[in-house]
C-alpha positions as CSV (number, residue, x, y, z in Angstrom):
1,M,0.0,0.0,0.0
2,L,1.5,3.3,-1.1
3,Q,1.5,6.0,1.7
4,V,0.3,9.4,0.5
5,I,0.1,12.9,2.0
6,I,-1.8,15.9,0.6
7,A,-0.1,19.3,1.0
8,E,-2.9,21.8,0.2
9,D,-3.9,25.0,2.0
10,D,-7.5,25.0,0.8
11,F,-9.3,22.4,3.0
12,R,-12.2,22.0,0.6
13,V,-9.8,21.1,-2.3
14,A,-7.9,18.8,0.1
15,Q,-11.2,17.0,0.9
16,I,-12.0,16.6,-2.8
17,H,-8.6,15.1,-3.5
18,E,-8.9,12.9,-0.5
19,A,-12.2,11.5,-1.8
20,F,-10.5,11.0,-5.2
21,L,-7.6,9.1,-3.6
22,E,-10.0,6.8,-1.7
23,K,-11.1,5.4,-5.1
24,V,-7.6,4.5,-6.2
25,P,-6.7,0.9,-5.2
26,G,-3.3,0.5,-3.5
27,M,-3.1,4.0,-2.1
28,K,-3.6,5.2,1.4
29,L,-3.8,8.8,2.8
30,V,-1.6,9.1,5.9
31,G,-1.9,12.8,6.5
32,K,-2.9,16.3,5.2
33,A,-0.9,19.5,5.5
34,V,-2.0,23.1,5.0
35,N,1.5,24.6,4.8
36,A,5.2,23.7,4.2
37,K,5.9,23.3,7.9
38,E,3.2,20.7,8.4
39,T,4.3,18.9,5.3
40,L,7.9,18.5,6.6
41,Q,6.5,17.4,10.0
42,L,4.4,14.7,8.3
43,L,7.4,13.5,6.3
44,S,9.4,13.1,9.5
45,K,6.6,11.0,11.1
46,H,5.5,8.7,8.3
47,A,7.2,6.5,5.7
48,V,5.7,8.5,2.8
49,D,5.8,7.3,-0.8
50,L,4.1,10.1,-2.6
51,I,3.3,13.8,-1.9
52,L,0.4,15.6,-3.7
53,L,1.8,19.1,-3.5
54,D,0.3,22.5,-4.2
55,V,2.4,25.5,-5.3
56,Y,0.6,28.3,-3.4
57,M,0.9,27.7,0.3
58,P,0.9,30.4,3.0
59,D,4.4,30.0,4.4
60,Q,6.4,28.9,1.4
61,L,5.9,28.2,-2.3
62,G,5.6,24.5,-3.1
63,T,8.3,24.8,-5.7
64,D,10.7,26.2,-3.1
65,L,9.7,23.4,-0.7
66,L,10.7,20.9,-3.4
67,Q,14.4,21.7,-2.8
68,R,14.1,21.1,0.9
69,I,12.3,17.8,0.3
70,R,14.9,16.6,-2.2
71,E,17.7,17.4,0.2
72,S,16.2,15.3,3.0
73,Y,14.2,12.8,1.0
74,P,16.0,12.4,-2.4
75,M,13.9,9.4,-3.5
76,M,10.5,10.9,-2.6
77,D,7.9,10.9,-5.3
78,I,5.9,14.1,-5.9
79,I,3.0,15.1,-8.0
80,M,2.1,18.8,-8.2
81,I,-1.6,19.7,-8.1
82,T,-2.0,23.4,-8.5
83,A,-3.7,26.4,-10.1
84,A,-0.3,27.8,-11.0
85,T,0.0,28.1,-14.8
86,D,3.2,30.2,-14.8
87,K,5.7,28.3,-17.0
88,A,8.5,29.0,-14.4
89,Y,6.7,26.8,-11.8
90,L,6.4,24.0,-14.3
91,E,10.1,24.2,-15.3
92,K,11.3,24.3,-11.7
93,S,9.0,21.4,-10.7
94,L,10.4,19.3,-13.6
95,S,13.9,20.1,-12.7
96,Y,13.3,18.5,-9.3
97,G,11.9,15.4,-10.9
98,V,8.2,15.6,-10.1
99,Q,6.1,12.7,-11.5
100,D,3.3,14.8,-12.8
101,Y,1.9,18.3,-12.9
102,L,-1.9,18.7,-12.7
103,I,-3.7,22.0,-13.2
104,K,-6.7,22.7,-11.0
105,P,-9.6,22.2,-11.2
106,V,-8.8,18.5,-11.5
107,T,-11.5,16.0,-12.4
108,I,-11.7,12.6,-10.9
109,E,-10.8,11.1,-14.3
110,Q,-7.6,13.3,-14.5
111,F,-6.7,12.4,-11.0
112,Q,-7.1,8.7,-11.4
113,Q,-5.3,8.8,-14.8
114,S,-2.3,10.5,-13.1
115,M,-2.3,8.1,-10.1
116,Q,-2.5,5.0,-12.3
117,K,0.2,6.3,-14.6
118,Y,2.4,6.9,-11.5
119,K,1.7,3.5,-10.0
120,K,2.3,1.7,-13.3
121,K,5.7,3.4,-13.8
122,R,6.7,2.6,-10.2
123,D,5.6,-1.1,-10.5
124,I,7.5,-1.5,-13.8
125,I,10.7,-0.1,-12.3
126,Q,10.5,-2.1,-9.0
127,S,9.8,-5.4,-10.8
128,T,12.8,-5.1,-13.1
129,K,16.4,-5.7,-12.2
130,E,18.1,-4.5,-15.4
131,V,17.3,-1.6,-17.7
132,D,16.7,-2.3,-21.4
133,E,15.0,-0.6,-24.3
134,E,11.6,-2.2,-23.6
135,L,11.7,-1.0,-20.0
136,L,12.5,2.6,-21.2
137,R,9.6,2.5,-23.6
138,E,7.3,1.4,-20.9
139,V,8.5,4.1,-18.5
140,F,9.0,7.0,-20.9
141,G,6.9,6.1,-23.9
142,S,8.0,6.4,-27.5
143,K,10.3,9.2,-28.8
144,N,7.4,10.7,-30.7
145,E,5.2,10.7,-27.6
146,Q,8.0,12.4,-25.7
147,K,8.3,15.2,-28.2
148,S,4.7,16.2,-27.9
149,T,4.0,15.6,-24.2
150,A,7.3,15.8,-22.4
151,T,6.6,19.2,-20.8
152,L,2.8,19.2,-20.8
153,P,1.0,18.8,-17.4
154,T,-1.7,16.3,-16.9
155,G,-5.0,17.8,-18.1
156,I,-3.4,19.5,-21.1
157,D,-3.6,17.3,-24.2
158,Y,-1.2,18.0,-27.0
159,R,-3.8,17.8,-29.8
160,T,-6.4,19.9,-28.0
161,L,-3.8,22.5,-27.1
162,E,-2.8,22.8,-30.8
163,K,-6.5,23.2,-31.7
164,V,-6.9,26.0,-29.2
165,K,-3.7,27.7,-30.5
166,E,-5.1,27.4,-34.1
167,I,-8.3,29.1,-33.0
168,L,-6.5,31.9,-31.3
169,S,-4.3,32.5,-34.4
170,I,-7.4,32.8,-36.6
171,E,-9.5,35.0,-34.4
172,Q,-7.9,38.4,-34.7
173,N,-10.1,39.9,-31.9
174,G,-9.5,37.0,-29.5
175,V,-12.0,34.7,-28.0
176,T,-13.7,34.1,-24.6
177,S,-13.6,30.7,-22.9
178,E,-17.2,30.2,-23.9
179,Q,-16.4,30.8,-27.6
180,A,-13.3,28.6,-27.5
181,A,-15.3,25.8,-25.8
182,E,-17.9,25.9,-28.6
183,K,-15.2,25.7,-31.3
184,I,-13.3,22.7,-29.7
185,G,-16.4,20.9,-28.6
186,A,-15.6,21.0,-24.9
187,S,-16.8,22.5,-21.6
188,R,-16.1,26.1,-20.7
189,T,-14.0,25.0,-17.8
190,T,-11.8,22.8,-20.1
191,A,-11.4,25.6,-22.6
192,R,-10.5,28.1,-19.9
193,R,-7.8,25.6,-18.6
194,Y,-6.1,25.5,-22.0
195,L,-6.4,29.3,-22.5
196,E,-5.0,30.1,-19.0
197,Y,-2.2,27.6,-19.6
198,L,-1.2,29.5,-22.8
199,V,-1.3,32.7,-20.9
200,G,0.9,31.1,-18.2
201,I,3.6,30.1,-20.8
202,N,3.5,33.5,-22.4
203,E,1.9,32.3,-25.7
204,A,-1.4,34.2,-25.1
205,V,-2.6,37.3,-23.3
206,V,-5.9,37.9,-21.5
207,E,-7.9,41.1,-21.2
208,Q,-10.9,42.0,-19.1
209,M,-13.7,43.3,-21.4
210,Y,-16.5,45.3,-19.8
211,G,-19.9,45.3,-21.6
212,I,-22.9,47.5,-21.0
213,V,-24.5,45.0,-18.6
214,G,-23.4,41.8,-16.7
215,R,-20.1,40.6,-15.5
216,P,-16.8,41.5,-17.3
217,E,-15.5,38.7,-19.6
218,R,-12.0,37.6,-20.1
219,R,-10.9,37.7,-23.8
220,Y,-7.8,35.7,-24.9
221,S,-5.6,36.6,-27.8
222,I,-2.5,34.9,-29.1
223,I,0.9,36.7,-28.9
224,R,1.9,37.4,-32.4
């Protein structure tokens, strides 16, 4: 049974992820932390296999906590679950060897996909004594898959991302998340996730547009 802790300052989000985790066979929650200090305390008390770590915590950024965790627990597995779409956070997380990077809001399907992918990789490595090409393909995928998905967080599909970028390049006046959702055949929440991701990696910009009535809308445009 893999021992897991959730490091998340929003207790409602932590409860959702705890409920998701309960549906994943072979994983057990051993503690929840609301800040970096509590995370380190849990690590000192339990034999933890995996941390589900947020970036935005009250006392220290999760990406800064990564360095402290790596120094004391170099073999610790970590999956980032965060609303942070800034490319710098993704790059720093990858440099510290995180297993995955999920962007909130995370659906149960995305959560389970990430956990199963992590478990499969771990099981393959632990059941093999020697490294060969077949093992590497199982762990890292084919070279073509690596090219398209190597730096994409879970919840961001390469083909869908390219479709969203194509829409932005065509629409000179930009699009709202609702308009993008209609064009790609997805929910508004999904479309916004892709649009915010592009803003985070500096490939798109967002502007608040105020109409005569109603709430202001966010309009996204590609950086040309």
